[in-house]
N, C-alpha and C positions, 0 to 999 in steps of 0.2 A: 362338572367335577371340581371340587374345592381342594386347592393345595397352594402352598406358598413357593414361589420360585426362588426368592432370596430369603434366607432364614433371618428373621428380625433379631436384633441384638438382645432384646429383652427375653426372648424365648430361650436362647442358649445360656443367658446369664442367670436367670432367676428360676426357671422351671426345670431345666435339664442340664444344669451346670456341671454335673458329674460325667457327662458324655463329651466326646470330642467332636466339635463342629467345624473347626478350622485349624490349620497348622500355623505354627509361629513363623514370623518373618525371618528370613535368612539373608546372608550377605548377598547372594545372588537370588533374585526373585524366582520363586518356584510355585507351580500349581500341581494339583493332585487329581487326576482323572480316575474315576472308579466305575466299575461295571457290575451290575447286579443280575442275578437269576440264572447265570450260565452254569456249566458250559453248554453250548449249543453246537451241533455238528458242523454247521456252515457259518453261522453268524460270529461265533467266537474266533474262528480262523480269520475272518474278514477283519475283525478288530485288531487281532495280533499283527496282521500284515500292514494295516494303517499305522499302528504304533511303530513298527519297525522302520517304515519309510521316514519317520520324523525323529528317530532315535529317542522315542518316548517310552517311559515305563509307566505302569498303571497298577491298580489293585482290583482284583476280581473277587467279589463276594459271591461265593458259589452255593448253590442248593445241593444238599447231600445226594439226593436221588439222581440229580443230573450228573454229578461226579461219578456215581456208580455206573451210569449208562455211557458216559463219554470220558473214561479214565485217560485215554490217550491224549485228548485235548487238554485235560486238566494238567497232565504231566508236561505237555508242550508249553503251557502258559508259564509254569514255574521255570522250566529249562531256559526260556527266553528272558528271564530276569525280572518277571513281574511277581508281585506278592498276591497272596490269596487270603480270603477270610471266610468265616462261617456265616451262612445266611439261613440257618436251620436246615433240617432235612426235607421238609415239605412246605416251605414258604409260609410259615405260620404267622397269623396276626396275633401279636401278644395281647392286645386289648381284649380279645375275645377267647383267650385260652388260659386255662388254669396254670399257675406258675410251675407246678411240678411237671405237668404235661409239656410245657414249653421247654423246660430245662432238659427233660428226657429226649425231646426231639433234637435239641441242640447237641446233646451228647451223642446221639445217633449219627449226626452229620460229622461230628468230631472224629469218629472212627476212620473217616475217609479224608477229612480236611484237617491237616496238621498245622494249625495256626491259632494264635492268640488274638487275632483280629475278629471282630464280630460286628455285623450290622443287622438290626431288626428289619424284617420285611415290612414294607409300607412305612417304615420309621415308627412303628407303633410297638411300644414296649412299656410294661408296667414298671413302676419303681421297684417293686419286689423282685421282678425278674432281672432287672439291670443290676441291682445290688448283689443278688446271688451270683450272677455271671462274673462280676468284677471281684468278688470277695472269696470265691471258692475256686480251687484249681480247675482249669489252668490259668485262672485270673485274666479273663478277657479284657482287652481294650475295646470299648464300644465306639465305633466311628459313625457319625451321622454325616451332615453335609451343610454347606452354606449356599450352594447353587444347585437347583434341581432343573435338569433339562426338560423334564415333563415329556420325554420321548415315549412314555407308556400311554399317553393320552391320544387315543385314536381319532379324536375330533380335531386335533391340533395339526396345523399345516407344518410341513418340515421347515419352512422358513421361520416360523415362529419359535420352533424348538431351537434353532440356531440363535435367534435373537435372544432367547431366554438365557443362553450361556454367555454370548458375547457382551450382552448388556450388563452382566453382573459379575463375571469372573475377574479376579484380581489376585495378586500374589498371596499365597496362603490358602486360596480357595480349595475346597474339596467339592468336586463336581460329580453328580450322579448321572450316568447313562445306564442302559440295560442291553445286555447281549441276549435278547429274546426276540421271538417272532413278533410279538405284539408291538415292540418298539422299532422294528427293523426299518420301516419306511422313513421315520424321522431320524433315528440314530445314524443310519447309513448316509443320509444327506448332511447332517450336521457335523459328525465327527471329523471328517477330513478337513473341513473348513475351520473347525476349532483348533485342530492341530497346527494348521498353517498360520492361524492368527497368533497362537502362543509362540511359535517359532519366530515369527516376524517381530514380536515384542521382545524377544531375547529371553524368554522365561524357560527355565528348566521344567520338564514334565516328569515328575517323579512318582514312584510308588510309595504308599504309606509304609512306614517301617514295620518290618515283621518282628514284633517283640511281644 
């Protein structure tokens, strides 16, 4: 499976510079943990409990159909001070989807997910799709990442998933985990240790701004 753990500077600067890959430095160092593909009836509550133990906030990029099925968990996520974002209604791969179809699917999810934050599933989005999402109401802010945990990779050992994050995270990092069954073995091992590491470093763990 081919993917990049650390987003190279040239990719975010020259090819997708109009998207958000990392957050600006702040007076107090901060990192931004994000979770894709939920909400899930048991995995998302596990994540919420771990975050609460470390007084951490995060951002959940939700799939519309999962929000429809687990509205109570979606509402709990918001009530506990986390931010949410649109991850399309059916986890669509933008590279292989017509722009109009992609936008319609995002709009379907938006009926349930009231947010201007957006992340393309698989990180795959055409320039035409990104431009339309950013320039038409509700004027989405598209967030990518600079550290990929790769918890979705079922061939990966949980220890390597942890190493992927700890070896690359730094102040301003946007880190991707998944609150999904596919990622469970690796995410459930790595997340508590990442939270403990960030707390030991004295970093704030913040949600992406809901704007």
